[in-house]
N, CA, C and O atoms as CSV, one atom per row, in Angstrom:
chain,resi,resn,atom,element,x,y,z
A,1,MET,N,N,-36.188,-46.841,-122.846
A,1,MET,CA,C,-36.165,-46.369,-124.216
A,1,MET,C,C,-34.814,-46.682,-124.852
A,1,MET,O,O,-34.760,-47.184,-125.974
A,2,GLN,N,N,-33.712,-46.387,-124.137
A,2,GLN,CA,C,-32.378,-46.627,-124.676
A,2,GLN,C,C,-32.179,-48.107,-125.000
A,2,GLN,O,O,-31.651,-48.437,-126.062
A,3,ALA,N,N,-32.586,-48.988,-124.118
A,3,ALA,CA,C,-32.421,-50.425,-124.341
A,3,ALA,C,C,-33.201,-50.883,-125.571
A,3,ALA,O,O,-32.721,-51.719,-126.336
A,4,ALA,N,N,-34.392,-50.341,-125.761
A,4,ALA,CA,C,-35.209,-50.714,-126.923
A,4,ALA,C,C,-34.541,-50.267,-128.226
A,4,ALA,O,O,-34.571,-50.997,-129.218
A,5,TYR,N,N,-33.945,-49.089,-128.231
A,5,TYR,CA,C,-33.251,-48.611,-129.429
A,5,TYR,C,C,-32.035,-49.481,-129.744
A,5,TYR,O,O,-31.809,-49.850,-130.897
A,6,TYR,N,N,-31.248,-49.809,-128.702
A,6,TYR,CA,C,-30.095,-50.673,-128.932
A,6,TYR,C,C,-30.534,-52.066,-129.377
A,6,TYR,O,O,-29.891,-52.663,-130.240
A,7,ASP,N,N,-31.614,-52.594,-128.806
A,7,ASP,CA,C,-32.125,-53.901,-129.198
A,7,ASP,C,C,-32.483,-53.903,-130.680
A,7,ASP,O,O,-32.104,-54.815,-131.415
A,8,GLU,N,N,-33.208,-52.888,-131.111
A,8,GLU,CA,C,-33.601,-52.789,-132.514
A,8,GLU,C,C,-32.382,-52.655,-133.424
A,8,GLU,O,O,-32.309,-53.306,-134.467
A,9,ALA,N,N,-31.434,-51.820,-133.036
A,9,ALA,CA,C,-30.238,-51.614,-133.852
A,9,ALA,C,C,-29.401,-52.885,-133.953
A,9,ALA,O,O,-28.891,-53.211,-135.025
A,10,LEU,N,N,-29.260,-53.595,-132.850
A,10,LEU,CA,C,-28.493,-54.840,-132.862
A,10,LEU,C,C,-29.146,-55.888,-133.755
A,10,LEU,O,O,-28.462,-56.588,-134.501
A,11,LYS,N,N,-30.458,-55.993,-133.677
A,11,LYS,CA,C,-31.171,-56.959,-134.510
A,11,LYS,C,C,-31.097,-56.583,-135.989
A,11,LYS,O,O,-30.917,-57.450,-136.844
A,12,LEU,N,N,-31.235,-55.300,-136.288
A,12,LEU,CA,C,-31.108,-54.856,-137.677
A,12,LEU,C,C,-29.714,-55.161,-138.224
A,12,LEU,O,O,-29.572,-55.642,-139.349
A,13,ALA,N,N,-28.699,-54.881,-137.429
A,13,ALA,CA,C,-27.324,-55.146,-137.859
A,13,ALA,C,C,-27.087,-56.639,-138.036
A,13,ALA,O,O,-26.418,-57.049,-138.985
A,14,ALA,N,N,-27.621,-57.452,-137.140
A,14,ALA,CA,C,-27.418,-58.901,-137.201
A,14,ALA,C,C,-28.024,-59.508,-138.461
A,14,ALA,O,O,-27.560,-60.546,-138.933
A,15,CYS,N,N,-29.034,-58.884,-138.997
A,15,CYS,CA,C,-29.718,-59.418,-140.178
A,15,CYS,C,C,-29.103,-58.938,-141.490
A,15,CYS,O,O,-29.591,-59.291,-142.565
A,16,GLN,N,N,-28.068,-58.159,-141.417
A,16,GLN,CA,C,-27.395,-57.683,-142.626
A,16,GLN,C,C,-26.186,-58.577,-142.885
A,16,GLN,O,O,-25.280,-58.631,-142.052
A,17,PRO,N,N,-26.148,-59.269,-144.002
A,17,PRO,CA,C,-25.076,-60.234,-144.241
A,17,PRO,C,C,-23.675,-59.638,-144.331
A,17,PRO,O,O,-22.694,-60.361,-144.154
A,18,THR,N,N,-23.555,-58.354,-144.597
A,18,THR,CA,C,-22.225,-57.751,-144.721
A,18,THR,C,C,-21.749,-57.063,-143.445
A,18,THR,O,O,-20.619,-56.575,-143.406
A,19,VAL,N,N,-22.567,-57.009,-142.414
A,19,VAL,CA,C,-22.167,-56.383,-141.146
A,19,VAL,C,C,-21.322,-57.364,-140.361
A,19,VAL,O,O,-21.731,-58.504,-140.136
A,20,ARG,N,N,-20.144,-56.927,-139.943
A,20,ARG,CA,C,-19.226,-57.784,-139.204
A,20,ARG,C,C,-18.960,-57.291,-137.779
A,20,ARG,O,O,-18.256,-57.953,-137.017
A,21,GLY,N,N,-19.508,-56.157,-137.427
A,21,GLY,CA,C,-19.289,-55.616,-136.096
A,21,GLY,C,C,-20.342,-54.584,-135.759
A,21,GLY,O,O,-21.099,-54.137,-136.621
A,22,PHE,N,N,-20.377,-54.214,-134.493
A,22,PHE,CA,C,-21.345,-53.232,-134.023
A,22,PHE,C,C,-20.667,-52.408,-132.933
A,22,PHE,O,O,-20.201,-52.953,-131.932
A,23,LEU,N,N,-20.614,-51.119,-133.128
A,23,LEU,CA,C,-19.987,-50.230,-132.150
A,23,LEU,C,C,-21.054,-49.448,-131.389
A,23,LEU,O,O,-21.990,-48.907,-131.977
A,24,ILE,N,N,-20.894,-49.401,-130.094
A,24,ILE,CA,C,-21.763,-48.560,-129.265
A,24,ILE,C,C,-20.979,-47.296,-128.956
A,24,ILE,O,O,-19.939,-47.338,-128.299
A,25,PHE,N,N,-21.495,-46.170,-129.440
A,25,PHE,CA,C,-20.799,-44.888,-129.286
A,25,PHE,C,C,-21.557,-44.032,-128.288
A,25,PHE,O,O,-22.690,-43.637,-128.564
A,26,HIS,N,N,-21.048,-43.772,-127.292
A,26,HIS,CA,C,-20.003,-44.222,-126.404
A,26,HIS,C,C,-20.543,-45.297,-125.471
A,26,HIS,O,O,-21.745,-45.342,-125.207
A,27,VAL,N,N,-19.666,-46.163,-124.968
A,27,VAL,CA,C,-20.088,-47.149,-123.968
A,27,VAL,C,C,-20.305,-46.440,-122.637
A,27,VAL,O,O,-21.216,-46.782,-121.884
A,28,THR,N,N,-19.468,-45.459,-122.356
A,28,THR,CA,C,-19.557,-44.672,-121.122
A,28,THR,C,C,-19.906,-43.230,-121.487
A,28,THR,O,O,-19.319,-42.650,-122.400
A,29,ASP,N,N,-20.863,-42.665,-120.767
A,29,ASP,CA,C,-21.267,-41.282,-121.016
A,29,ASP,C,C,-20.102,-40.317,-120.816
A,29,ASP,O,O,-19.166,-40.588,-120.064
A,30,GLU,N,N,-20.183,-39.197,-121.502
A,30,GLU,CA,C,-19.193,-38.142,-121.292
A,30,GLU,C,C,-19.452,-37.459,-119.954
A,30,GLU,O,O,-20.580,-37.461,-119.461
A,31,THR,N,N,-18.417,-36.879,-119.371
A,31,THR,CA,C,-18.558,-36.224,-118.072
A,31,THR,C,C,-19.353,-34.925,-118.160
A,31,THR,O,O,-20.012,-34.536,-117.196
A,32,ASP,N,N,-19.296,-34.259,-119.297
A,32,ASP,CA,C,-20.069,-33.039,-119.514
A,32,ASP,C,C,-21.486,-33.446,-119.929
A,32,ASP,O,O,-21.677,-34.024,-120.999
A,33,TYR,N,N,-22.476,-33.147,-119.086
A,33,TYR,CA,C,-23.847,-33.574,-119.359
A,33,TYR,C,C,-24.478,-32.872,-120.567
A,33,TYR,O,O,-25.558,-33.262,-121.011
A,34,ASN,N,N,-23.825,-31.859,-121.090
A,34,ASN,CA,C,-24.298,-31.218,-122.309
A,34,ASN,C,C,-23.759,-31.918,-123.552
A,34,ASN,O,O,-24.040,-31.504,-124.677
A,35,ARG,N,N,-22.984,-32.979,-123.342
A,35,ARG,CA,C,-22.376,-33.727,-124.443
A,35,ARG,C,C,-23.115,-35.058,-124.635
A,35,ARG,O,O,-24.227,-35.235,-124.136
A,36,TRP,N,N,-22.496,-35.977,-125.354
A,36,TRP,CA,C,-23.102,-37.256,-125.715
A,36,TRP,C,C,-23.355,-38.117,-124.480
A,36,TRP,O,O,-22.449,-38.341,-123.676
A,37,GLN,N,N,-24.580,-38.597,-124.334
A,37,GLN,CA,C,-24.972,-39.411,-123.180
A,37,GLN,C,C,-25.624,-40.717,-123.646
A,37,GLN,O,O,-26.722,-41.054,-123.203
A,38,SER,N,N,-24.960,-41.442,-124.528
A,38,SER,CA,C,-25.550,-42.636,-125.123
A,38,SER,C,C,-25.049,-43.939,-124.526
A,38,SER,O,O,-25.473,-45.014,-124.949
A,39,GLY,N,N,-24.162,-43.861,-123.557
A,39,GLY,CA,C,-23.542,-45.062,-123.026
A,39,GLY,C,C,-24.460,-45.925,-122.184
A,39,GLY,O,O,-25.549,-45.510,-121.786
A,40,VAL,N,N,-23.995,-47.134,-121.923
A,40,VAL,CA,C,-24.705,-48.028,-121.003
A,40,VAL,C,C,-24.108,-47.911,-119.597
A,40,VAL,O,O,-24.539,-48.596,-118.669
A,41,TYR,N,N,-23.107,-47.028,-119.456
A,41,TYR,CA,C,-22.517,-46.684,-118.169
A,41,TYR,C,C,-22.558,-45.171,-118.003
A,41,TYR,O,O,-22.376,-44.427,-118.967
A,42,TYR,N,N,-22.799,-44.722,-116.775
A,42,TYR,CA,C,-22.692,-43.298,-116.476
A,42,TYR,C,C,-21.222,-42.899,-116.513
A,42,TYR,O,O,-20.349,-43.767,-116.527
A,43,ALA,N,N,-20.941,-41.622,-116.529
A,43,ALA,CA,C,-19.569,-41.116,-116.621
A,43,ALA,C,C,-18.690,-41.620,-115.484
A,43,ALA,O,O,-17.478,-41.746,-115.660
A,44,ASP,N,N,-19.270,-41.910,-114.321
A,44,ASP,CA,C,-18.474,-42.397,-113.190
A,44,ASP,C,C,-18.252,-43.912,-113.231
A,44,ASP,O,O,-17.648,-44.470,-112.315
A,45,GLY,N,N,-18.735,-44.581,-114.284
A,45,GLY,CA,C,-18.533,-46.017,-114.435
A,45,GLY,C,C,-19.659,-46.880,-113.900
A,45,GLY,O,O,-19.622,-48.102,-114.036
A,46,THR,N,N,-20.656,-46.261,-113.297
A,46,THR,CA,C,-21.804,-46.994,-112.775
A,46,THR,C,C,-22.668,-47.481,-113.928
A,46,THR,O,O,-23.006,-46.694,-114.812
A,47,PRO,N,N,-23.038,-48.774,-113.941
A,47,PRO,CA,C,-23.903,-49.252,-115.021
A,47,PRO,C,C,-25.283,-48.603,-114.964
A,47,PRO,O,O,-25.850,-48.414,-113.888
A,48,LYS,N,N,-25.812,-48.266,-116.135
A,48,LYS,CA,C,-27.183,-47.770,-116.218
A,48,LYS,C,C,-28.139,-48.960,-116.110
A,48,LYS,O,O,-27.731,-50.108,-116.282
A,49,SER,N,N,-29.382,-48.685,-115.831
A,49,SER,CA,C,-30.381,-49.759,-115.717
A,49,SER,C,C,-30.574,-50.484,-117.052
A,49,SER,O,O,-31.033,-51.626,-117.073
A,50,THR,N,N,-30.232,-49.839,-118.147
A,50,THR,CA,C,-30.393,-50.457,-119.470
A,50,THR,C,C,-29.261,-51.413,-119.825
A,50,THR,O,O,-29.384,-52.164,-120.793
A,51,ARG,N,N,-28.166,-51.407,-119.076
A,51,ARG,CA,C,-27.014,-52.239,-119.420
A,51,ARG,C,C,-27.393,-53.712,-119.526
A,51,ARG,O,O,-26.997,-54.383,-120.479
A,52,ALA,N,N,-28.144,-54.218,-118.570
A,52,ALA,CA,C,-28.520,-55.640,-118.567
A,52,ALA,C,C,-29.362,-55.995,-119.801
A,52,ALA,O,O,-29.186,-57.061,-120.391
A,53,ALA,N,N,-30.264,-55.108,-120.180
A,53,ALA,CA,C,-31.103,-55.365,-121.351
A,53,ALA,C,C,-30.282,-55.349,-122.632
A,53,ALA,O,O,-30.501,-56.176,-123.517
A,54,VAL,N,N,-29.337,-54.417,-122.742
A,54,VAL,CA,C,-28.472,-54.353,-123.919
A,54,VAL,C,C,-27.602,-55.605,-123.984
A,54,VAL,O,O,-27.407,-56.173,-125.059
A,55,LYS,N,N,-27.080,-56.035,-122.839
A,55,LYS,CA,C,-26.271,-57.258,-122.787
A,55,LYS,C,C,-27.105,-58.466,-123.212
A,55,LYS,O,O,-26.614,-59.335,-123.932
A,56,ALA,N,N,-28.344,-58.524,-122.778
A,56,ALA,CA,C,-29.232,-59.629,-123.161
A,56,ALA,C,C,-29.483,-59.622,-124.671
A,56,ALA,O,O,-29.520,-60.681,-125.297
A,57,SER,N,N,-29.653,-58.448,-125.251
A,57,SER,CA,C,-29.845,-58.345,-126.702
A,57,SER,C,C,-28.608,-58.826,-127.447
A,57,SER,O,O,-28.718,-59.550,-128.437
A,58,ILE,N,N,-27.442,-58.430,-126.978
A,58,ILE,CA,C,-26.187,-58.872,-127.596
A,58,ILE,C,C,-26.076,-60.391,-127.521
A,58,ILE,O,O,-25.730,-61.040,-128.508
A,59,ASN,N,N,-26.367,-60.956,-126.357
A,59,ASN,CA,C,-26.295,-62.412,-126.190
A,59,ASN,C,C,-27.304,-63.132,-127.081
A,59,ASN,O,O,-27.005,-64.198,-127.619
A,60,ALA,N,N,-28.490,-62.562,-127.239
A,60,ALA,CA,C,-29.505,-63.174,-128.100
A,60,ALA,C,C,-29.035,-63.214,-129.549
A,60,ALA,O,O,-29.248,-64.205,-130.247
A,61,VAL,N,N,-28.402,-62.146,-129.996
A,61,VAL,CA,C,-27.886,-62.105,-131.367
A,61,VAL,C,C,-26.738,-63.103,-131.515
A,61,VAL,O,O,-26.681,-63.837,-132.501
A,62,ARG,N,N,-25.827,-63.134,-130.543
A,62,ARG,CA,C,-24.663,-64.033,-130.605
A,62,ARG,C,C,-25.061,-65.504,-130.622
A,62,ARG,O,O,-24.451,-66.300,-131.335
A,63,THR,N,N,-26.062,-65.869,-129.857
A,63,THR,CA,C,-26.444,-67.274,-129.741
A,63,THR,C,C,-27.441,-67.712,-130.796
A,63,THR,O,O,-27.814,-68.884,-130.847
A,64,GLY,N,N,-27.876,-66.787,-131.637
A,64,GLY,CA,C,-28.819,-67.137,-132.684
A,64,GLY,C,C,-30.252,-67.229,-132.198
A,64,GLY,O,O,-31.094,-67.815,-132.879
A,65,ALA,N,N,-30.549,-66.667,-131.044
A,65,ALA,CA,C,-31.900,-66.706,-130.490
A,65,ALA,C,C,-32.858,-65.799,-131.259
A,65,ALA,O,O,-34.076,-65.929,-131.142
A,66,TYR,N,N,-32.304,-64.891,-132.035
A,66,TYR,CA,C,-33.118,-63.972,-132.819
A,66,TYR,C,C,-33.084,-64.417,-134.274
A,66,TYR,O,O,-32.006,-64.639,-134.827
A,67,GLU,N,N,-34.242,-64.549,-134.898
A,67,GLU,CA,C,-34.318,-64.936,-136.300
A,67,GLU,C,C,-34.684,-63.734,-137.149
A,67,GLU,O,O,-35.578,-62.961,-136.802
A,68,CYS,N,N,-33.995,-63.585,-138.247
A,68,CYS,CA,C,-34.193,-62.426,-139.105
A,68,CYS,C,C,-35.416,-62.533,-139.996
A,68,CYS,O,O,-36.017,-61.509,-140.318
A,69,GLY,N,N,-35.800,-63.705,-140.400
A,69,GLY,CA,C,-36.912,-63.840,-141.318
A,69,GLY,C,C,-36.468,-63.540,-142.733
A,69,GLY,O,O,-35.278,-63.372,-143.003
A,70,GLU,N,N,-37.419,-63.474,-143.617
A,70,GLU,CA,C,-37.137,-63.224,-145.028
A,70,GLU,C,C,-37.134,-61.730,-145.319
A,70,GLU,O,O,-37.958,-60.987,-144.785
A,71,PRO,N,N,-36.204,-61.288,-146.171
A,71,PRO,CA,C,-36.212,-59.870,-146.548
A,71,PRO,C,C,-37.449,-59.562,-147.370
A,71,PRO,O,O,-37.980,-60.448,-148.040
A,72,PRO,N,N,-37.912,-58.335,-147.332
A,72,PRO,CA,C,-39.088,-57.975,-148.129
A,72,PRO,C,C,-38.782,-58.073,-149.623
A,72,PRO,O,O,-37.665,-57.802,-150.065
A,73,VAL,N,N,-39.773,-58.455,-150.369
A,73,VAL,CA,C,-39.627,-58.525,-151.829
A,73,VAL,C,C,-40.025,-57.171,-152.396
A,73,VAL,O,O,-41.156,-56.716,-152.225
A,74,THR,N,N,-39.076,-56.537,-153.072
A,74,THR,CA,C,-39.338,-55.212,-153.610
A,74,THR,C,C,-38.365,-54.911,-154.748
A,74,THR,O,O,-37.267,-55.463,-154.804
A,75,ASP,N,N,-38.775,-54.047,-155.634
A,75,ASP,CA,C,-37.891,-53.577,-156.686
A,75,ASP,C,C,-37.210,-52.270,-156.277
A,75,ASP,O,O,-36.339,-51.768,-156.987
A,76,GLU,N,N,-37.606,-51.735,-155.148
A,76,GLU,CA,C,-37.079,-50.460,-154.660
A,76,GLU,C,C,-35.615,-50.625,-154.249
A,76,GLU,O,O,-35.265,-51.621,-153.616
A,77,THR,N,N,-34.768,-49.676,-154.594
A,77,THR,CA,C,-33.350,-49.746,-154.241
A,77,THR,C,C,-33.020,-48.886,-153.027
A,77,THR,O,O,-31.920,-48.987,-152.483
A,78,PHE,N,N,-33.946,-48.048,-152.597
A,78,PHE,CA,C,-33.732,-47.176,-151.449
A,78,PHE,C,C,-32.454,-46.355,-151.582
A,78,PHE,O,O,-31.763,-46.096,-150.596
A,79,GLY,N,N,-32.150,-45.948,-152.816
A,79,GLY,CA,C,-30.984,-45.091,-153.041
A,79,GLY,C,C,-29.711,-45.853,-153.361
A,79,GLY,O,O,-28.730,-45.250,-153.796
A,80,TRP,N,N,-29.702,-47.171,-153.156
A,80,TRP,CA,C,-28.506,-47.970,-153.422
A,80,TRP,C,C,-28.712,-48.752,-154.711
A,80,TRP,O,O,-29.748,-49.389,-154.902
A,81,VAL,N,N,-27.740,-48.700,-155.574
A,81,VAL,CA,C,-27.809,-49.440,-156.832
A,81,VAL,C,C,-26.501,-50.215,-156.984
A,81,VAL,O,O,-25.414,-49.644,-156.895
A,82,MET,N,N,-26.621,-51.512,-157.211
A,82,MET,CA,C,-25.442,-52.350,-157.446
A,82,MET,C,C,-25.102,-52.269,-158.931
A,82,MET,O,O,-25.965,-52.462,-159.788
A,83,ILE,N,N,-23.855,-51.986,-159.219
A,83,ILE,CA,C,-23.406,-51.870,-160.597
A,83,ILE,C,C,-22.323,-52.931,-160.831
A,83,ILE,O,O,-21.317,-52.972,-160.123
A,84,ALA,N,N,-22.541,-53.767,-161.814
A,84,ALA,CA,C,-21.553,-54.785,-162.167
A,84,ALA,C,C,-20.581,-54.189,-163.157
A,84,ALA,O,O,-20.981,-53.664,-164.196
A,85,HIS,N,N,-19.311,-54.270,-162.838
A,85,HIS,CA,C,-18.261,-53.778,-163.729
A,85,HIS,C,C,-17.661,-54.959,-164.468
A,85,HIS,O,O,-17.346,-55.986,-163.866
A,86,SER,N,N,-17.506,-54.810,-165.770
A,86,SER,CA,C,-16.810,-55.855,-166.536
A,86,SER,C,C,-15.449,-55.320,-166.935
A,86,SER,O,O,-15.310,-54.165,-167.337
A,87,HIS,N,N,-14.470,-56.161,-166.821
A,87,HIS,CA,C,-13.099,-55.742,-167.160
A,87,HIS,C,C,-12.612,-56.485,-168.353
A,87,HIS,O,O,-11.482,-56.274,-168.793
């Protein structure tokens, strides 16, 4: 499940022309199991089984193996509106 979420997030980010980076928060899980456990490594540094899949997704995005396709045609702004300022 974790690898699929990271795969989707990486692909979504790769298809956004203004995205220049992607942070995985946290790469290593916190030692307190009641805290954030989103890393691709356990707190002791052992790789999780999802690490290889996340690495493969990153490599696919880097090498251009993933194609974004055409953005949907819509008049919807989804809450964002571009405003041109004239000076």
